[in-house]
C-alpha positions as CSV (number, residue, x, y, z in Angstrom):
1,M,22.2,54.2,15.5
2,G,22.5,50.4,15.7
3,R,20.1,47.8,14.6
4,R,18.8,46.9,18.1
5,S,18.1,50.6,19.0
6,L,16.3,51.1,15.7
7,R,14.2,48.0,16.2
8,K,13.4,49.2,19.8
9,R,12.4,52.5,18.3
10,F,10.1,50.8,15.8
11,C,8.5,48.8,18.6
12,N,7.8,51.9,20.7
13,I,6.2,53.7,17.7
14,A,4.1,50.7,17.1
15,T,3.0,50.4,20.7
16,R,1.8,54.1,20.7
17,E,0.2,54.3,17.3
18,C,-1.3,50.9,16.5
19,R,-4.8,49.8,17.5
20,I,-5.7,46.1,17.2
21,G,-9.3,45.2,17.5
22,A,-10.9,41.7,17.7
23,R,-13.8,40.9,15.3
24,R,-15.4,37.4,15.1
25,G,-12.4,35.9,17.0
26,R,-9.7,37.2,14.6
27,Y,-7.5,40.3,14.8
28,K,-8.0,43.1,12.3
29,M,-5.2,45.6,11.9
30,R,-6.2,49.2,11.4
31,R,-2.6,50.3,11.1
32,P,0.6,48.3,10.5
33,D,2.0,47.0,13.8
34,L,5.8,47.1,13.4
35,N,6.2,45.5,16.8
36,I,4.9,42.1,15.7
37,L,6.7,42.3,12.4
38,V,10.0,42.8,14.2
39,I,9.0,39.8,16.4
40,L,8.2,37.7,13.3
41,C,11.5,38.4,11.7
42,A,13.5,37.7,14.9
43,V,11.9,34.3,15.5
44,Y,12.3,33.4,11.9
45,R,16.0,34.3,11.9
46,E,16.8,32.8,15.3
47,G,14.5,29.8,15.2
48,S,13.9,30.2,18.9
49,V,11.7,32.3,21.2
50,T,14.5,32.5,23.7
51,R,17.1,33.8,21.3
52,A,14.6,36.2,19.6
53,A,13.8,37.6,23.1
54,E,17.5,38.2,23.7
55,R,18.0,39.7,20.3
56,L,15.2,42.3,20.8
57,N,15.8,42.8,24.6
58,L,12.2,41.6,25.3
59,T,10.8,39.0,27.6
60,Q,9.9,35.5,26.2
61,S,6.3,36.2,27.2
62,A,6.3,39.3,25.0
63,I,7.6,37.3,22.1
64,S,5.0,34.5,22.6
65,H,2.2,37.1,22.9
66,G,3.3,38.6,19.6
67,L,3.4,35.2,17.9
68,G,-0.1,34.5,19.3
69,R,-1.5,37.7,17.7
70,L,0.2,36.8,14.4
71,R,-1.3,33.3,14.4
72,L,-4.7,34.7,14.9
73,L,-4.3,37.3,12.3
74,F,-3.1,35.0,9.6
75,D,-4.9,31.8,10.8
76,D,-1.7,29.9,10.4
77,P,0.6,28.2,13.0
78,L,3.6,30.1,11.5
79,F,6.2,28.1,13.4
80,V,6.3,24.4,14.3
81,R,8.6,22.9,16.9
82,K,11.1,20.3,15.6
83,G,13.6,19.3,18.3
84,N,15.0,22.4,19.9
85,R,14.2,24.8,17.1
86,L,11.1,26.4,15.6
87,V,10.7,25.6,11.9
88,S,8.7,28.2,9.8
89,T,5.7,27.3,7.7
90,P,5.7,28.4,4.1
91,L,3.5,31.4,5.0
92,A,5.8,32.5,7.9
93,R,8.8,32.3,5.6
94,S,7.1,34.5,2.9
95,L,5.9,37.0,5.5
96,A,9.3,37.2,7.3
97,E,11.2,37.8,4.1
98,D,8.8,40.6,2.9
99,A,8.8,42.1,6.4
100,A,12.6,42.1,6.7
101,E,12.9,44.0,3.4
102,G,10.4,46.6,4.6
103,L,12.1,47.0,7.9
104,D,15.4,47.5,6.2
105,R,14.0,50.3,4.2
106,L,12.5,51.9,7.3
107,E,15.8,51.8,9.0
108,A,17.4,53.5,6.1
109,L,15.0,56.4,6.5
110,F,16.3,57.0,10.0
111,E,19.9,57.0,8.9
112,R,19.9,59.4,6.0
113,Q,22.0,61.8,7.9
114,S,24.9,59.4,7.3
115,S,23.9,58.0,4.0
116,F,25.8,56.0,1.5
117,D,25.4,56.8,-2.2
118,P,26.0,53.5,-4.0
119,A,25.6,55.0,-7.5
120,G,28.5,57.3,-7.0
121,N,30.8,55.3,-4.7
122,V,33.9,53.4,-5.9
123,R,34.4,50.6,-3.4
124,T,35.3,47.0,-3.3
125,F,33.2,44.9,-1.0
126,S,34.2,41.5,0.2
127,I,32.1,38.5,1.4
128,G,33.2,35.3,3.1
129,V,31.1,32.5,1.7
130,R,31.5,28.7,1.3
131,D,31.2,26.5,-1.7
132,V,27.7,25.4,-0.6
133,L,26.4,28.9,-1.2
134,E,28.8,30.7,-3.5
135,A,27.5,29.3,-6.8
136,S,23.9,30.3,-6.0
137,L,24.4,33.5,-3.9
138,V,27.2,35.4,-5.6
139,P,25.7,35.7,-9.1
140,P,22.5,37.4,-8.0
141,L,24.5,39.5,-5.5
142,I,26.9,40.9,-8.2
143,D,23.9,41.5,-10.5
144,M,22.2,43.6,-7.9
145,M,25.3,45.5,-7.0
146,M,26.1,46.3,-10.7
147,E,22.6,47.7,-11.0
148,D,22.6,49.9,-7.9
149,A,26.4,50.5,-7.6
150,P,27.9,50.3,-11.1
151,Q,31.4,51.5,-9.9
152,S,31.6,49.0,-7.0
153,S,33.2,45.6,-7.2
154,L,32.9,42.3,-5.2
155,V,35.4,39.8,-3.8
156,S,34.1,36.4,-2.7
157,M,36.5,34.5,-0.5
158,H,36.9,31.6,1.9
159,V,37.2,32.8,5.5
160,R,38.4,30.3,8.2
161,R,35.9,30.2,11.0
162,T,38.7,30.5,13.6
163,S,39.8,33.9,12.1
164,M,36.3,35.3,11.3
165,E,36.2,37.8,14.2
166,T,39.7,39.1,13.3
167,R,39.0,39.4,9.6
168,L,35.7,41.2,10.2
169,A,37.1,43.5,12.9
170,S,40.0,44.6,10.6
171,G,37.8,45.2,7.6
172,A,39.6,42.6,5.6
173,V,36.1,41.1,4.9
174,D,32.8,43.1,5.1
175,A,30.5,40.2,5.9
176,V,30.4,36.5,6.1
177,V,27.7,34.0,5.4
178,D,28.2,30.7,7.2
179,V,26.4,28.1,9.3
180,C,25.4,28.9,12.9
181,L,28.6,29.5,14.8
182,E,29.4,30.6,18.3
183,Q,31.2,33.9,18.1
184,P,32.3,36.7,20.4
185,E,29.7,39.4,21.3
186,E,31.5,41.8,18.9
187,V,30.4,39.7,16.0
188,M,26.8,40.4,15.1
189,S,24.6,37.9,13.2
190,E,21.2,37.1,11.9
191,R,19.7,34.0,10.3
192,I,19.1,34.6,6.6
193,S,18.6,31.2,4.9
194,D,18.3,27.5,5.4
195,E,19.1,24.5,3.1
196,E,17.3,21.2,2.6
197,F,19.3,18.2,1.4
198,C,18.9,15.4,-1.2
199,V,20.9,12.3,-2.3
200,V,22.6,12.4,-5.7
201,A,23.1,9.0,-7.5
202,R,24.0,8.3,-11.1
203,R,21.2,7.4,-13.5
204,G,20.7,3.7,-13.4
205,H,22.3,3.3,-9.9
206,P,20.7,0.4,-8.0
207,L,19.5,2.8,-5.4
208,A,17.4,4.7,-7.9
209,C,15.5,1.6,-9.0
210,K,13.5,1.4,-5.7
211,P,12.6,3.8,-2.8
212,L,15.8,4.7,-1.0
213,D,15.7,3.5,2.7
214,L,18.3,4.0,5.5
215,S,19.7,0.4,5.2
216,A,20.5,0.9,1.5
217,Y,21.9,4.3,2.2
218,L,24.3,2.9,4.8
219,D,25.3,0.0,2.6
220,S,26.5,2.4,-0.1
221,E,29.8,4.2,-0.4
222,H,29.7,8.0,-0.1
223,V,31.4,11.2,-1.1
224,L,31.9,13.7,1.8
225,V,32.4,17.3,1.0
226,S,34.5,19.4,3.4
227,V,37.5,21.8,3.2
228,R,38.8,20.0,6.3
229,Q,41.1,17.0,6.1
230,E,39.1,15.1,8.7
231,G,35.9,15.3,10.8
232,D,32.2,14.9,10.1
233,A,30.0,16.7,7.7
234,F,26.5,18.0,8.5
235,E,24.8,14.7,7.5
236,D,27.3,12.6,9.5
237,A,26.4,14.5,12.7
238,K,22.7,13.7,12.1
239,L,23.5,10.0,11.4
240,R,25.7,9.8,14.5
241,S,22.8,11.1,16.6
242,L,20.8,8.1,15.3
243,G,23.6,5.7,16.1
244,H,24.8,5.1,12.6
245,R,27.9,5.8,10.5
246,R,28.4,5.6,6.7
247,T,31.4,4.5,4.6
248,I,33.3,7.4,3.1
249,R,35.2,6.4,-0.1
250,L,36.0,10.0,-1.3
251,R,36.5,13.2,0.6
252,C,36.7,16.3,-1.5
253,Q,36.5,20.1,-1.1
254,H,33.7,21.1,-3.5
255,Y,30.2,19.9,-4.3
256,L,30.8,20.2,-8.1
257,A,33.7,17.7,-7.7
258,A,31.4,15.4,-5.7
259,Y,28.7,15.6,-8.3
260,R,31.0,14.7,-11.1
261,A,32.5,11.8,-9.2
262,V,29.0,10.5,-8.5
263,R,27.7,10.6,-12.1
264,N,30.5,8.3,-13.3
265,S,30.5,5.7,-10.4
266,D,28.4,3.9,-7.8
267,L,29.3,6.5,-5.2
268,I,26.5,8.6,-3.8
269,A,26.6,12.1,-2.3
270,T,24.3,14.0,0.1
271,M,24.2,17.6,-0.8
272,P,22.1,20.8,-0.6
273,M,19.0,20.6,-2.9
274,R,19.5,24.0,-4.5
275,L,23.1,23.2,-5.5
276,A,22.1,19.7,-6.8
277,V,19.4,21.3,-8.9
278,M,21.9,23.8,-10.4
279,F,24.2,20.9,-11.4
280,H,21.4,18.5,-12.3
281,D,21.3,16.8,-15.7
282,P,18.4,14.2,-15.7
283,E,20.2,12.2,-18.3
284,E,23.2,11.7,-15.9
285,V,21.9,11.6,-12.3
286,D,18.8,11.2,-10.1
287,L,18.0,13.3,-7.1
288,L,16.6,11.2,-4.2
289,P,15.1,12.1,-0.8
290,V,17.3,11.6,2.2
291,P,16.1,8.5,4.0
292,F,16.4,9.9,7.5
293,E,15.4,13.0,9.4
294,I,18.3,15.3,8.4
295,G,16.6,18.6,8.9
296,R,17.8,21.8,7.4
297,M,21.1,23.6,7.6
298,D,20.8,27.2,8.8
299,F,23.0,29.9,7.4
300,H,23.7,33.2,9.2
301,L,25.0,36.6,8.0
302,Y,27.9,37.8,10.2
303,W,29.4,41.3,10.6
304,H,31.4,43.2,13.2
305,A,29.8,45.5,15.7
306,T,32.2,48.3,14.8
307,R,30.8,48.2,11.2
308,D,27.2,47.9,12.3
309,A,26.4,51.6,11.7
310,D,28.7,52.1,8.7
311,P,26.4,53.2,5.8
312,G,28.4,51.3,3.2
313,N,28.5,48.1,5.2
314,R,24.8,48.4,6.0
315,W,24.0,48.9,2.3
316,F,26.1,45.8,1.4
317,R,24.3,43.7,4.0
318,Q,21.0,44.7,2.5
319,M,22.3,43.6,-0.9
320,V,23.2,40.2,0.6
321,R,19.7,39.9,2.1
322,R,18.1,40.8,-1.2
323,A,20.3,38.2,-3.1
324,V,19.3,35.5,-0.5
325,R,15.6,36.3,-1.0
326,W,16.0,36.2,-4.8
327,R,17.9,32.9,-4.5
328,Q,15.1,31.4,-2.4
329,A,12.4,32.5,-4.8
330,A,14.2,31.3,-7.9
C-alpha cells in the first residue's frame, strides 16, 4: 500500500473517530486527529497549500480549514507567507517533525505483512547527496543504521540531476536528497529540510569590522561553490532577482575548499549556516549575516514510485528522515 493511500486511510479514520469541541474560543482535542496532522506535515514539506492539496488529493479549502483548526488549537500562525511559499514558524517546524515520525510509525503498523527486518538483513543502501548536506547528514545516518541494522552498509554518492530518474528506477541508488527539482511523475518526493545561509570572511577582514551591507558585499570578491563549470549558485539567483551581480574570483566544487580559501585571503563565501558552523574556527574566520533577503534553500527526499512500497526502501527512507531530524536538532 502506497504512502498516499495510507495517508487517505488515516484521514478517513480520523474523520470517523475524532470529536473536536470548542471551549472559550479554542479547540480542545478529545482524541488525536490524524487528519490535521497529515495536513500539517504536507504543508510543511511542500511549503504551499496548493501542492499540499495535490499531494493529499484534497481540496485547497480542506487544507485551509485544517490549518485554521491547528492555528486555533496551538494559538500560533504556524505558517507565514514569504513570496510564493509558506515559511513555518519554529512551533510548526517542531510539530511537523514530531508528527512525521509518528505517522511513519503508524504506516509501519499497516505494512507488517511485508515487513523488513533490519537487524537480520545484509544489504547495501545507497543515497545520492551533495556536498552541502553530506558532511552533516551521512554521519548520523550511518550511526542510526549501525544501531538498527548492524549488518547493512551505506554508500553516499553524487547523482547527476539529469540521470536521477534513471538511477532511482534501476535501483542503482535507493534515495536522493537534493534541492527542489522538477521530475517525472514516477519520481516521488517530500520536503525534509531547509538551509539558511551566512557569509564567511577571515578574521580581521575589513568586512568584519563593521555591519556588512549589500554595497560592501558586492564590492568584495567571492568564492562560488558548484560542481558545474559555469552557471549561477543559489545566492546568485537571489541577487539577480534584485538586479545585482557579484564578482567571482574562485569557483570550486566543495564548501570545505571554499572555507579554506577564505580563511587565508580577502575572498568571502556565502554558504549554508550548518556547514559553516561545522568548519568554524573563531580564531580564523567570522560568520556574518547575509546582507539581503536570501531566504532558505529547500531540500527534498526523492525515491522512485516502483520502490515506494518496498519494505527495505521504506525503512531506509525513515532512517534518512530520522537523520535529518537529528541534524536539525543538533
